[in-house]
ZAGUTOR-228696 format. One line per 5 residues: their letters; for each residue x negated, z negated, y negated of N, C-alpha, C. Coordinates in nm, 3 decimals. Atoms other than C-alpha are relative to their C-alpha. Example, Ala and Ser with C-alpha at 12.3 -4.5 7.8 and 13.67 -1.06 7.14 Angstrom:
REM residues 2
as> -0.089/0.000/0.119/-1.230/-0.780/0.450/-0.090/0.000/-0.120  0.082/0.006/0.119/-1.367/-0.714/0.106/0.077/-0.073/-0.109
REM end
This chain:
REM residues 325
myrva> 0.082/0.068/0.102/1.547/-1.084/0.907/-0.148/0.023/0.031  0.143/-0.027/-0.016/1.184/-0.979/0.859/-0.078/-0.118/-0.058  0.068/0.123/0.038/0.961/-1.288/0.847/-0.144/0.026/-0.044  0.134/-0.020/0.055/0.649/-1.287/0.629/-0.062/-0.136/-0.030  0.072/0.125/0.025/0.394/-1.569/0.621/-0.108/0.024/-0.104
llafp> 0.106/0.001/0.100/0.189/-1.615/0.305/-0.091/-0.117/0.033  0.093/0.106/-0.041/-0.119/-1.809/0.409/-0.060/-0.064/-0.126  0.038/0.070/0.123/-0.190/-2.072/0.143/-0.112/-0.100/0.027  0.110/0.095/-0.007/-0.514/-2.266/0.092/-0.070/0.000/-0.135  0.062/0.009/0.132/-0.722/-2.378/-0.208/-0.088/0.122/-0.032
giraf> 0.083/-0.111/0.045/-0.879/-2.096/-0.408/0.066/0.136/0.005  -0.067/-0.130/-0.002/-0.621/-1.821/-0.351/0.038/0.040/-0.142  -0.026/-0.053/0.133/-0.547/-1.597/-0.649/0.150/0.001/-0.031  -0.141/0.007/0.040/-0.222/-1.653/-0.836/0.062/0.139/-0.012  -0.055/-0.135/0.014/-0.184/-1.281/-0.907/0.047/0.053/0.136
dvsvi> -0.036/-0.050/-0.133/-0.183/-1.194/-0.537/0.120/-0.074/0.057  -0.117/0.077/-0.044/0.059/-1.476/-0.461/0.125/0.055/-0.067  -0.114/-0.054/0.072/0.288/-1.333/-0.727/0.043/0.135/0.055  -0.032/-0.131/-0.058/0.266/-0.983/-0.580/0.074/-0.015/0.132  -0.062/0.022/-0.131/0.349/-1.104/-0.231/0.141/-0.055/-0.017
tevwg> -0.130/0.061/0.025/0.637/-1.311/-0.367/0.098/0.103/-0.059  -0.086/-0.102/0.061/0.772/-1.021/-0.575/0.048/0.101/0.103  -0.036/-0.102/-0.100/0.769/-0.782/-0.279/0.090/-0.058/0.108  -0.075/0.052/-0.113/0.899/-1.009/-0.002/0.084/-0.125/-0.031  -0.069/0.125/0.029/1.032/-1.317/-0.178/0.115/0.012/-0.099
tgrtl> -0.109/-0.023/0.094/1.287/-1.161/-0.414/0.112/0.074/0.071  -0.111/-0.061/-0.072/1.630/-1.084/-0.269/0.052/0.125/-0.069  -0.050/-0.127/0.055/1.733/-0.722/-0.320/0.093/0.068/0.099  -0.088/-0.060/-0.100/1.984/-0.672/-0.041/0.114/0.078/-0.065  -0.107/-0.073/0.068/2.249/-0.562/-0.294/-0.045/0.139/-0.044
rgvpp> 0.054/-0.131/0.036/2.019/-0.272/-0.378/-0.043/0.079/0.123  0.029/-0.074/-0.122/1.979/-0.169/-0.016/-0.128/-0.040/0.071  0.124/0.046/-0.064/1.656/-0.355/0.066/0.034/-0.100/0.109  -0.030/0.096/-0.107/1.661/-0.539/0.400/-0.037/-0.143/-0.040  0.033/0.139/0.033/1.651/-0.920/0.390/-0.136/-0.040/0.057
felrr> 0.130/0.051/-0.040/1.309/-1.081/0.406/0.002/-0.152/-0.005  0.020/0.144/0.005/1.212/-1.439/0.481/-0.147/-0.026/-0.025  0.138/0.029/0.036/0.892/-1.527/0.297/-0.022/-0.151/0.004  0.034/0.142/-0.007/0.736/-1.862/0.385/-0.146/-0.019/-0.035  0.136/0.033/0.041/0.425/-2.026/0.243/-0.056/-0.104/0.097
aaadp> 0.053/0.085/-0.106/0.223/-2.172/0.529/-0.134/-0.059/-0.040  0.124/0.068/0.036/-0.049/-2.428/0.470/-0.028/-0.114/0.098  0.041/0.106/-0.093/-0.238/-2.704/0.651/0.080/-0.128/-0.018  -0.081/0.119/0.026/-0.031/-2.979/0.484/0.097/0.033/-0.113  -0.103/-0.032/0.098/0.269/-2.999/0.250/-0.040/-0.023/-0.146
apvpm> 0.043/0.026/0.138/0.065/-3.094/-0.058/-0.013/0.131/-0.077  0.015/-0.122/0.081/0.064/-2.841/-0.346/-0.142/0.057/0.013  0.129/-0.068/-0.014/-0.214/-2.585/-0.306/-0.048/0.043/-0.139  0.048/-0.035/0.135/-0.427/-2.555/-0.624/-0.046/0.145/-0.009  0.047/-0.135/0.031/-0.491/-2.215/-0.779/-0.064/-0.003/-0.138
aggls> 0.067/-0.006/0.130/-0.692/-2.106/-1.082/0.104/-0.002/-0.112  -0.087/0.000/0.115/-0.544/-2.154/-1.427/0.096/-0.116/-0.005  -0.087/0.117/0.000/-0.384/-2.489/-1.352/0.129/0.018/0.077  -0.120/-0.026/-0.078/-0.124/-2.338/-1.119/-0.012/-0.060/0.139  0.001/0.049/-0.139/-0.025/-2.463/-0.776/0.116/0.065/0.076
ltpdr> -0.101/-0.058/-0.088/0.180/-2.341/-0.481/0.045/-0.106/0.099  -0.052/0.100/-0.092/0.407/-2.565/-0.278/0.033/0.064/0.135  -0.028/-0.057/-0.131/0.401/-2.483/0.096/0.137/-0.044/0.052  -0.125/0.040/-0.066/0.721/-2.486/0.302/-0.006/0.017/0.150  0.020/-0.011/-0.144/0.576/-2.427/0.649/-0.141/-0.045/0.033
gldwp> 0.133/0.036/-0.046/0.282/-2.547/0.855/-0.072/0.121/0.057  0.082/-0.110/-0.048/0.006/-2.340/1.008/0.038/0.048/0.140  -0.049/-0.053/-0.126/0.197/-2.300/1.333/0.096/0.116/-0.022  -0.102/-0.101/0.026/0.443/-2.068/1.161/-0.051/0.143/-0.003  0.047/-0.139/0.004/0.225/-1.757/1.102/0.006/0.072/0.134
aradl> -0.003/-0.066/-0.131/0.206/-1.686/1.475/0.141/0.040/0.041  -0.138/-0.036/-0.031/0.588/-1.666/1.481/0.057/0.100/-0.100  -0.047/-0.093/0.102/0.612/-1.437/1.177/-0.015/0.144/0.047  0.015/-0.143/-0.028/0.641/-1.059/1.176/-0.119/0.060/-0.074  0.114/-0.045/0.079/0.358/-1.025/0.925/-0.064/-0.122/-0.066
vvvpg> 0.074/0.105/0.069/0.087/-1.256/0.789/-0.079/0.067/-0.113  0.070/-0.055/0.115/-0.050/-1.189/0.439/-0.091/-0.106/-0.060  0.099/0.089/0.061/-0.366/-1.349/0.300/-0.024/0.046/-0.144  0.030/-0.039/0.139/-0.390/-1.347/-0.082/-0.151/0.012/-0.021  0.141/-0.003/0.037/-0.718/-1.267/-0.249/-0.048/-0.140/-0.037
iedps> 0.058/0.131/0.034/-0.954/-1.555/-0.318/-0.087/0.015/-0.124  0.077/-0.004/0.124/-1.128/-1.646/-0.642/-0.150/0.009/0.024  0.144/0.009/-0.023/-1.471/-1.716/-0.494/-0.032/0.028/0.147  0.029/-0.033/-0.140/-1.577/-1.535/-0.173/-0.113/-0.081/0.061  0.111/0.079/-0.055/-1.878/-1.766/-0.140/0.046/-0.134/0.055
vstpa> -0.054/0.128/-0.049/-1.653/-2.066/-0.066/0.057/0.018/0.140  -0.046/-0.010/-0.138/-1.587/-2.126/0.303/0.151/-0.030/0.009  -0.143/0.020/-0.023/-1.227/-2.106/0.421/0.020/-0.118/0.095  -0.024/0.113/-0.090/-1.085/-2.423/0.582/0.019/0.046/0.145  -0.005/-0.037/-0.142/-1.123/-2.413/0.962/0.142/0.013/0.053
pvlea> -0.136/-0.017/-0.052/-0.748/-2.471/1.031/0.064/0.132/-0.042  -0.054/-0.129/0.046/-0.664/-2.163/0.823/-0.056/0.113/0.084  0.062/-0.103/-0.083/-0.912/-1.950/1.018/0.061/0.000/0.140  -0.059/0.009/-0.134/-0.769/-2.077/1.345/0.143/0.053/0.001  -0.137/-0.053/0.008/-0.414/-1.998/1.231/0.000/0.152/-0.002
lrrah> 0.012/-0.146/0.002/-0.524/-1.642/1.158/-0.032/0.055/0.140  0.036/-0.046/-0.135/-0.681/-1.608/1.501/0.121/-0.010/0.094  -0.118/0.015/-0.086/-0.365/-1.740/1.670/0.103/0.109/-0.030  -0.097/-0.102/0.036/-0.143/-1.502/1.476/-0.043/0.137/0.052  0.050/-0.129/-0.049/-0.362/-1.206/1.560/0.009/0.008/0.152
aagtp> -0.009/0.002/-0.146/-0.378/-1.308/1.927/0.143/0.017/0.048  -0.142/-0.014/-0.035/0.003/-1.322/1.926/0.053/0.140/-0.026  -0.041/-0.138/0.028/0.011/-0.957/1.815/0.063/0.019/-0.136  -0.058/-0.010/0.134/0.123/-1.027/1.458/-0.093/0.079/-0.092  0.084/-0.070/0.098/-0.004/-0.776/1.199/-0.047/-0.096/-0.109
vaalc> 0.060/0.086/0.102/-0.235/-0.939/0.946/-0.050/0.088/-0.113  0.045/-0.075/0.117/-0.299/-0.814/0.592/-0.069/-0.094/-0.097  0.071/0.078/0.101/-0.543/-0.936/0.328/-0.013/0.083/-0.126  0.012/-0.069/0.126/-0.544/-0.848/-0.039/-0.136/-0.030/-0.063  0.123/0.014/0.077/-0.865/-0.790/-0.234/-0.106/-0.080/0.078
agafv> 0.106/0.079/-0.065/-1.128/-1.057/-0.151/0.051/-0.082/0.117  -0.049/0.062/-0.122/-0.898/-1.193/0.120/-0.065/0.059/0.123  0.073/-0.060/-0.112/-1.098/-0.956/0.341/-0.112/-0.092/0.047  0.105/0.093/-0.040/-1.375/-1.218/0.336/0.055/-0.108/0.094  -0.062/0.100/-0.087/-1.133/-1.465/0.497/0.019/0.058/0.140
laeag> -0.018/-0.062/-0.131/-1.046/-1.222/0.776/-0.134/0.019/0.070  0.132/-0.017/-0.060/-1.414/-1.149/0.830/-0.055/-0.134/0.050  0.045/0.134/-0.041/-1.491/-1.523/0.842/0.070/-0.046/0.127  -0.075/0.035/-0.122/-1.221/-1.560/1.108/-0.041/0.086/0.118  0.045/-0.087/-0.108/-1.393/-1.288/1.312/0.094/0.115/0.031
llagr> -0.100/-0.103/-0.030/-1.099/-1.049/1.287/-0.044/0.140/-0.040  0.042/-0.131/0.047/-1.289/-0.767/1.118/-0.124/0.054/0.073  0.120/-0.046/-0.072/-1.588/-0.742/1.354/0.031/0.129/0.075  -0.020/-0.129/-0.065/-1.616/-0.382/1.466/0.115/0.081/-0.057  -0.114/-0.071/0.060/-1.328/-0.277/1.240/-0.035/0.050/-0.140
ravth> 0.011/-0.050/0.136/-1.300/-0.076/0.920/0.076/-0.092/-0.094  -0.065/0.088/0.097/-1.213/-0.274/0.609/-0.042/0.041/-0.140  0.031/-0.027/0.139/-1.211/-0.256/0.231/0.026/-0.127/-0.080  -0.026/0.107/0.096/-1.225/-0.501/-0.058/-0.025/0.059/-0.138  0.028/-0.048/0.135/-1.270/-0.475/-0.434/-0.137/0.067/-0.002
whlaa> 0.125/-0.075/-0.001/-1.543/-0.219/-0.506/-0.119/-0.085/-0.045  0.108/0.085/0.049/-1.745/-0.484/-0.689/-0.052/-0.096/0.108  0.036/0.095/-0.105/-1.751/-0.700/-0.373/-0.037/0.068/0.132  0.020/-0.070/-0.127/-1.797/-0.430/-0.109/-0.138/-0.024/0.059  0.136/0.019/-0.051/-2.175/-0.463/-0.083/-0.020/-0.143/0.050
rlqer> 0.014/0.139/-0.044/-2.149/-0.842/-0.058/0.070/-0.022/0.134  -0.071/0.013/-0.128/-1.891/-0.817/0.222/-0.084/0.060/0.113  0.081/-0.065/-0.103/-2.114/-0.574/0.412/-0.124/-0.081/0.034  0.122/0.078/-0.023/-2.423/-0.791/0.367/0.031/-0.128/0.077  -0.032/0.126/-0.064/-2.251/-1.111/0.473/0.056/0.020/0.140
hpava> -0.062/-0.026/-0.130/-2.064/-0.955/0.765/-0.037/0.140/0.047  0.048/-0.135/-0.036/-2.272/-0.662/0.895/0.078/0.066/0.112  -0.078/-0.060/-0.108/-2.039/-0.612/1.194/0.125/0.070/-0.051  -0.118/-0.063/0.060/-1.764/-0.497/0.955/-0.039/0.137/-0.054  0.023/-0.135/0.054/-1.745/-0.126/0.874/0.070/0.010/-0.136
vepda> -0.058/0.004/0.134/-1.688/-0.160/0.500/0.006/0.141/-0.057  -0.020/-0.130/0.065/-1.544/0.150/0.331/0.035/-0.027/-0.146  -0.019/0.050/0.137/-1.584/0.085/-0.042/0.098/0.079/-0.085  -0.080/-0.083/0.088/-1.367/0.369/-0.176/0.151/-0.010/0.022  -0.142/-0.006/-0.033/-1.030/0.324/-0.002/0.083/-0.099/-0.083
lfied> -0.092/0.094/0.064/-0.727/0.165/-0.172/0.047/-0.104/0.101  -0.028/0.093/-0.108/-0.626/0.010/0.159/-0.027/0.068/0.133  0.040/-0.050/-0.132/-0.715/0.046/0.526/0.072/-0.080/0.107  -0.053/0.067/-0.119/-0.552/-0.034/0.859/-0.089/0.031/0.119  0.077/-0.020/-0.122/-0.750/-0.083/1.178/0.051/-0.098/0.105
sgiwt> -0.049/0.080/-0.114/-0.580/-0.208/1.495/0.088/-0.116/-0.044  -0.095/0.102/0.042/-0.304/-0.398/1.319/-0.051/-0.096/-0.105  0.055/0.082/0.106/-0.527/-0.550/1.051/-0.017/0.085/-0.124  0.000/-0.074/0.126/-0.487/-0.439/0.690/-0.086/-0.071/-0.103  0.074/0.054/0.114/-0.720/-0.486/0.395/0.022/0.094/-0.119
sagta> -0.021/-0.084/0.119/-0.691/-0.364/0.036/-0.111/-0.023/-0.100  0.094/0.013/0.111/-0.907/-0.305/-0.267/0.055/-0.100/-0.102  -0.030/0.105/0.095/-0.881/-0.512/-0.582/0.133/0.011/-0.073  -0.113/0.022/0.091/-0.579/-0.635/-0.779/0.116/0.095/0.027  -0.116/-0.089/-0.012/-0.336/-0.342/-0.817/0.010/0.063/0.138
agidl> -0.005/-0.056/-0.135/-0.434/-0.206/-0.475/0.074/-0.092/0.095  -0.081/0.092/-0.080/-0.274/-0.519/-0.332/0.147/0.036/-0.008  -0.137/-0.048/0.014/0.056/-0.392/-0.471/0.020/0.123/0.087  -0.009/-0.120/-0.084/-0.012/-0.056/-0.305/0.017/-0.035/0.147  -0.006/0.037/-0.141/-0.071/-0.222/0.030/0.133/-0.065/0.035
clhlv> -0.126/0.068/-0.030/0.235/-0.447/0.012/0.116/0.100/0.006  -0.105/-0.101/-0.001/0.461/-0.154/-0.076/-0.014/0.092/0.121  0.020/-0.084/-0.118/0.304/0.053/0.200/0.048/-0.071/0.127  -0.047/0.074/-0.116/0.376/-0.222/0.452/0.153/-0.001/0.007  -0.146/-0.011/0.003/0.740/-0.222/0.340/0.043/0.140/0.043
rtthg> -0.036/-0.138/-0.030/0.750/0.156/0.363/-0.012/0.031/0.149  0.020/-0.031/-0.141/0.613/0.166/0.718/0.096/-0.075/0.091  -0.091/0.077/-0.085/0.852/-0.100/0.847/0.148/0.020/-0.036  -0.140/-0.008/0.044/1.168/-0.037/0.641/0.037/0.131/-0.069  -0.032/-0.130/0.055/1.141/0.316/0.502/-0.041/0.017/-0.145
aeaaa> 0.048/-0.034/0.134/1.046/0.495/0.181/0.093/-0.050/-0.109  -0.092/0.040/0.105/1.363/0.408/-0.011/-0.007/-0.150/-0.027  0.014/0.144/0.022/1.325/0.033/0.044/-0.124/-0.028/-0.085  0.122/0.019/0.079/0.968/0.054/-0.089/0.020/0.050/-0.142  -0.022/-0.055/0.133/1.078/0.273/-0.380/0.090/-0.091/-0.083
tiara> -0.090/0.091/0.072/1.357/0.030/-0.473/-0.078/-0.121/-0.052  0.082/0.113/0.044/1.110/-0.260/-0.485/-0.095/0.044/-0.111  0.093/-0.049/0.102/0.862/-0.047/-0.681/0.070/0.020/-0.134  -0.073/-0.018/0.126/1.128/0.043/-0.938/0.025/-0.135/-0.068  -0.022/0.132/0.058/1.210/-0.324/-0.985/-0.128/-0.057/-0.059
mvtap> 0.129/0.049/0.049/0.839/-0.396/-1.034/-0.058/0.091/-0.109  0.046/-0.100/0.098/0.803/-0.094/-1.267/-0.141/0.046/0.036  0.128/-0.051/-0.047/0.519/0.046/-1.061/0.027/0.120/0.089  -0.014/-0.117/-0.085/0.456/0.357/-0.856/0.026/-0.044/0.144  -0.024/0.036/-0.140/0.595/0.349/-0.500/-0.126/0.013/0.085
frtgt> 0.128/-0.013/-0.068/0.256/0.469/-0.384/-0.095/0.077/-0.090  0.103/-0.076/0.071/-0.070/0.597/-0.527/-0.089/0.067/0.103  0.093/-0.069/-0.088/-0.299/0.851/-0.369/-0.141/-0.020/-0.050  0.139/0.002/0.043/-0.675/0.864/-0.380/-0.074/-0.125/0.042  0.089/0.109/-0.035/-0.948/0.604/-0.372/-0.027/-0.085/-0.123
qaqfi> 0.030/0.085/0.114/-1.064/0.316/-0.589/-0.120/0.051/-0.078  0.111/-0.058/0.075/-1.363/0.528/-0.690/0.047/0.054/-0.135  -0.053/-0.056/0.125/-1.137/0.679/-0.957/0.002/-0.103/-0.113  -0.011/0.105/0.102/-1.131/0.342/-1.138/-0.135/-0.055/-0.042  0.132/0.055/0.029/-1.506/0.281/-1.150/-0.063/0.067/-0.122
erptp> 0.063/-0.074/0.108/-1.611/0.552/-1.397/0.052/-0.047/-0.135  -0.038/0.042/0.135/-1.610/0.464/-1.766/0.074/0.114/-0.069  -0.073/-0.107/0.065/-1.343/0.662/-1.954/-0.064/0.042/-0.132  0.048/-0.055/0.127/-1.436/0.884/-2.250/0.117/0.072/-0.066  -0.109/-0.074/0.064/-1.219/1.058/-2.513/0.029/0.133/0.068
radre> -0.022/-0.126/-0.067/-1.272/1.391/-2.336/0.072/-0.021/0.132  -0.066/0.029/-0.127/-1.176/1.238/-2.004/0.146/-0.035/-0.021  -0.140/0.035/0.029/-0.861/1.096/-2.163/0.083/0.125/-0.027  -0.073/-0.124/0.028/-0.761/1.440/-2.293/0.026/0.078/0.128  -0.017/-0.073/-0.125/-0.820/1.597/-1.954/0.101/-0.072/0.090
adala> -0.096/0.075/-0.081/-0.625/1.317/-1.785/0.143/0.029/-0.045  -0.133/-0.033/0.050/-0.328/1.394/-2.012/0.044/0.136/0.051  -0.034/-0.134/-0.049/-0.342/1.761/-1.914/0.032/-0.003/0.149  -0.024/0.011/-0.143/-0.364/1.670/-1.547/0.131/-0.072/0.029  -0.128/0.070/-0.019/-0.072/1.428/-1.580/0.117/0.095/-0.022
avrah> -0.107/-0.097/0.024/0.140/1.708/-1.725/0.014/0.096/0.117  -0.005/-0.089/-0.116/0.048/1.933/-1.434/0.065/-0.070/0.119  -0.060/0.073/-0.111/0.138/1.664/-1.182/0.150/-0.017/-0.020  -0.143/0.013/0.029/0.472/1.607/-1.356/0.073/0.131/0.028  -0.062/-0.131/-0.027/0.546/1.980/-1.340/0.013/0.024/0.151
alehl> -0.005/-0.021/-0.145/0.459/1.994/-0.970/0.109/-0.085/0.064  -0.103/0.087/-0.056/0.686/1.699/-0.895/0.141/0.051/-0.031  -0.131/-0.053/0.037/0.975/1.863/-1.080/0.032/0.130/0.073  -0.019/-0.127/-0.067/0.924/2.184/-0.882/-0.066/-0.003/0.138  0.063/0.014/-0.132/0.821/2.060/-0.537/0.040/0.112/0.095
depht> -0.047/-0.103/-0.092/1.028/2.332/-0.369/-0.072/0.132/-0.020  0.070/-0.124/0.027/0.810/2.601/-0.525/-0.142/-0.003/0.058  0.139/-0.003/-0.049/0.474/2.717/-0.386/-0.097/-0.030/-0.114  0.101/0.033/0.100/0.173/2.578/-0.571/-0.138/0.025/0.057  0.140/-0.020/-0.038/-0.192/2.680/-0.556/-0.089/-0.071/-0.100
vagla> 0.095/0.063/0.091/-0.499/2.520/-0.707/-0.021/0.088/-0.122  0.021/-0.092/0.112/-0.549/2.831/-0.919/0.117/-0.005/-0.097  -0.117/0.005/0.087/-0.192/2.817/-1.050/0.008/-0.130/-0.078  -0.002/0.129/0.069/-0.210/2.446/-1.130/-0.111/-0.009/-0.103  0.112/0.002/0.093/-0.550/2.493/-1.293/0.034/0.080/-0.126
aragm> -0.038/-0.082/0.116/-0.413/2.770/-1.517/0.096/-0.077/-0.090  -0.094/0.078/0.081/-0.131/2.540/-1.628/-0.073/-0.109/-0.079  0.079/0.102/0.069/-0.393/2.277/-1.721/-0.100/0.059/-0.097  0.096/-0.064/0.087/-0.604/2.533/-1.905/-0.143/-0.018/0.045  0.133/0.020/-0.055/-0.901/2.488/-1.673/-0.029/0.105/0.106
sprtf> 0.035/-0.082/-0.114/-1.091/2.693/-1.422/0.034/-0.076/0.128  -0.033/0.071/-0.125/-1.000/2.617/-1.058/-0.106/-0.102/0.039  0.105/0.093/-0.039/-1.338/2.455/-0.998/0.002/-0.125/-0.087  -0.006/0.115/0.090/-1.319/2.234/-1.307/0.124/-0.083/0.026  -0.124/0.071/-0.026/-0.958/2.148/-1.234/-0.012/-0.087/0.125
arrfr> 0.013/0.076/-0.125/-1.035/2.042/-0.876/-0.091/-0.120/-0.019  0.095/0.110/0.022/-1.331/1.831/-0.991/0.064/-0.110/-0.084  -0.064/0.098/0.087/-1.136/1.661/-1.271/0.117/-0.069/0.069  -0.114/0.058/-0.072/-0.832/1.610/-1.050/-0.047/-0.109/0.094  0.053/0.102/-0.092/-1.039/1.425/-0.792/-0.053/-0.120/-0.078
attgt> 0.052/0.112/0.079/-1.211/1.216/-1.062/0.113/-0.086/-0.054  -0.113/0.072/0.058/-0.871/1.119/-1.204/0.084/-0.071/0.105  -0.092/0.054/-0.101/-0.672/1.060/-0.885/-0.070/-0.049/0.125  0.070/0.041/-0.120/-0.937/1.011/-0.619/0.029/0.086/0.122  -0.033/-0.087/-0.113/-0.805/1.295/-0.404/0.007/0.143/-0.048
tplhw> -0.006/-0.142/0.037/-0.777/1.675/-0.397/0.141/0.038/-0.043  -0.134/-0.043/0.041/-0.488/1.864/-0.557/0.092/0.026/0.119  -0.087/-0.035/-0.113/-0.359/1.991/-0.221/0.038/-0.125/0.080  -0.035/0.123/-0.072/-0.379/1.651/-0.052/0.103/-0.081/-0.079  -0.098/0.069/0.084/-0.195/1.496/-0.347/0.137/0.065/0.014
litqr> -0.127/-0.072/-0.009/0.073/1.765/-0.325/0.068/-0.026/0.134  -0.058/0.028/-0.131/0.122/1.711/0.049/0.057/-0.142/0.004  -0.048/0.138/0.001/0.156/1.336/-0.006/0.131/-0.012/-0.076  -0.124/0.003/0.077/0.422/1.389/-0.273/0.114/0.067/0.076  -0.103/-0.069/-0.077/0.611/1.632/-0.051/0.047/-0.086/0.118
laaaq> -0.039/0.089/-0.109/0.604/1.388/0.238/0.091/-0.112/-0.051  -0.083/0.108/0.056/0.743/1.111/0.016/0.140/0.051/-0.033  -0.131/-0.056/0.033/1.022/1.339/-0.109/0.080/0.028/0.127  -0.069/-0.028/-0.126/1.104/1.445/0.247/0.050/-0.129/0.064  -0.044/0.127/-0.057/1.118/1.083/0.363/0.129/-0.048/-0.066
rlleq> -0.119/0.048/0.070/1.371/0.997/0.095/0.122/0.087/0.032  -0.113/-0.086/-0.035/1.588/1.301/0.173/0.049/-0.028/0.142  -0.038/0.031/-0.139/1.582/1.216/0.544/0.075/-0.132/0.007  -0.067/0.130/0.000/1.686/0.859/0.465/0.137/0.006/-0.066  -0.116/0.010/0.087/1.952/0.932/0.204/0.102/0.111/0.015
tdhpi> -0.092/-0.114/-0.006/2.110/1.268/0.289/0.022/0.046/0.143  -0.026/-0.063/-0.130/2.257/1.463/0.577/-0.050/0.143/0.004  0.052/-0.137/0.001/2.071/1.781/0.486/-0.067/0.031/0.134  0.074/-0.039/-0.121/1.954/1.967/0.797/-0.150/-0.002/-0.027  0.145/0.013/0.017/1.584/1.928/0.856/-0.063/0.126/-0.060
pevar> 0.057/-0.119/0.067/1.506/2.294/0.769/0.027/0.000/-0.150  -0.030/0.007/0.142/1.680/2.236/0.434/-0.087/-0.103/-0.071  0.092/0.100/0.056/1.475/1.921/0.374/-0.138/0.063/-0.019  0.131/-0.066/0.010/1.162/2.126/0.443/-0.003/0.097/-0.117  -0.005/-0.096/0.111/1.274/2.392/0.196/-0.002/-0.071/-0.134
rtgfg> -0.010/0.071/0.128/1.362/2.145/-0.080/-0.129/-0.071/-0.039  0.123/0.073/0.030/1.029/1.965/-0.053/-0.123/0.090/0.004  0.111/-0.093/0.013/0.813/2.277/-0.047/-0.081/0.024/0.124  0.073/-0.028/-0.125/0.701/2.273/0.315/0.031/0.140/0.053  -0.033/-0.137/-0.038/0.879/2.602/0.368/0.069/0.013/0.133
sevtm> -0.060/-0.010/-0.133/0.960/2.555/0.734/-0.001/-0.136/0.068  -0.006/0.124/-0.076/1.057/2.279/0.973/-0.129/-0.023/0.078  0.123/0.012/-0.079/0.747/2.353/1.182/-0.113/-0.059/-0.085  0.106/0.049/0.088/0.512/2.299/0.888/0.023/-0.147/-0.037  -0.028/0.139/0.035/0.687/1.978/0.783/-0.024/-0.091/0.119
rqhfa> 0.021/0.082/-0.119/0.681/1.849/1.140/-0.150/-0.024/0.024  0.145/0.016/-0.018/0.305/1.911/1.158/-0.056/-0.104/-0.096  0.050/0.097/0.097/0.245/1.712/0.840/0.051/-0.141/0.030  -0.051/0.131/-0.038/0.470/1.427/0.954/-0.084/-0.057/0.114  0.080/0.047/-0.114/0.273/1.406/1.278/-0.139/-0.042/-0.045
ahlat> 0.136/0.028/0.043/-0.063/1.415/1.100/-0.010/-0.122/-0.090  0.010/0.105/0.101/0.016/1.168/0.822/0.083/-0.124/0.031  -0.090/0.112/-0.025/0.299/0.948/0.952/0.013/-0.035/0.148  -0.003/0.025/-0.144/0.250/0.967/1.330/0.142/-0.004/0.054  -0.137/-0.011/-0.049/0.615/1.058/1.381/0.052/0.140/-0.033
sprdy> -0.062/-0.129/0.032/0.851/1.354/1.354/0.110/-0.022/-0.103  -0.111/0.018/0.095/1.114/1.418/1.084/0.127/-0.052/0.067  -0.122/0.046/-0.069/1.392/1.366/1.339/-0.010/-0.147/0.038  0.017/0.141/-0.037/1.250/1.038/1.465/-0.001/-0.088/-0.125  0.000/0.077/0.124/1.190/0.922/1.107/0.143/-0.021/-0.049
raafr> -0.139/0.013/0.043/1.553/0.994/1.017/0.076/-0.098/0.089  -0.069/0.090/-0.092/1.675/0.813/1.328/-0.036/-0.146/-0.028  0.045/0.138/0.022/1.470/0.506/1.235/0.045/-0.055/-0.135  -0.019/0.050/0.136/1.541/0.487/0.862/0.122/0.054/-0.072  -0.118/-0.056/0.067/1.865/0.675/0.790/0.090/-0.111/-0.047
qpags> -0.088/0.101/0.056/2.082/0.466/0.560/0.145/0.035/0.031  -0.141/-0.025/-0.026/2.450/0.426/0.652/0.068/0.058/-0.123  -0.073/-0.061/0.111/2.693/0.624/0.439/0.051/-0.108/-0.095  -0.050/0.093/0.102/2.774/0.449/0.113/-0.091/-0.116/-0.028  0.088/0.116/0.021/2.475/0.214/0.127/-0.117/0.029/-0.090
sptas> 0.111/-0.034/0.086/2.248/0.392/-0.117/-0.019/-0.106/-0.107  0.023/0.104/0.097/2.082/0.137/-0.344/0.024/0.048/-0.142  -0.020/-0.035/0.140/2.165/0.128/-0.709/-0.133/-0.002/-0.072  0.124/-0.005/0.078/1.903/0.194/-0.973/-0.035/-0.139/-0.051  0.044/0.130/0.049/1.696/-0.102/-1.080/-0.008/0.000/-0.151
REM end
């Protein structure tokens, strides 16, 4: 049983609470997802008020986060409001106990107030990044990332990036298929590449047309991952020059075409390693890496493991493949 503590206090955002609850508080063991125990920890048992007339009823005290496997702080409505001292102390105790701590959106301000982000990299909603840096100059704020990990502490950008982070935390602890199963149930992508800079620019009709062309190219690449792809070839399919294609691709996705392609190939390889008995060279061939050596290099660089070790950690028993959501 994987224990997750949702830290509850006045001012937390209902959307983030819902995301955390959807990822870790909904039973999906019949679909192959491991069992989770999500508890809502607060200073006292009284309902915790949230915006919009909503409230959250705690079921654990602030001693519980230090015993959990993960502590998640929802985003907060107003970063200028001080966090209750008992909540900050609970965060410090959990971190001192070695428990990973994650904060969604403006929850980064809570971690910074607790002193957990001093000297560490962090991210928050792009609109709040400058304020976080000004208020907590010891934090290395990186305004473009969707989410960041530094020494067991996770932070994410705004709103939807909280979903990205929660699914990523599931993926790193329970495997790609568990995260994909939850994502399918939520009708969202198992992961997104790029940075939050892609969401800041104002869309235009021309940009929309180009985004459609780029989406078609990405769909084609995903359907033919086993084939070699070059920027020039993908650009030709989109009807653009390689330079224009690369520039538009980054503006749309926040990353380069080749980095996006490697990320997709890694995800496909993870699922094949979890769900099939294909030899590793065959997995490399089917996902477009070409050779086991190349795939092993990318696993080491991006996942800090090897394909063999990944399979040993996350291989699903025969007959346990989850059903479609």
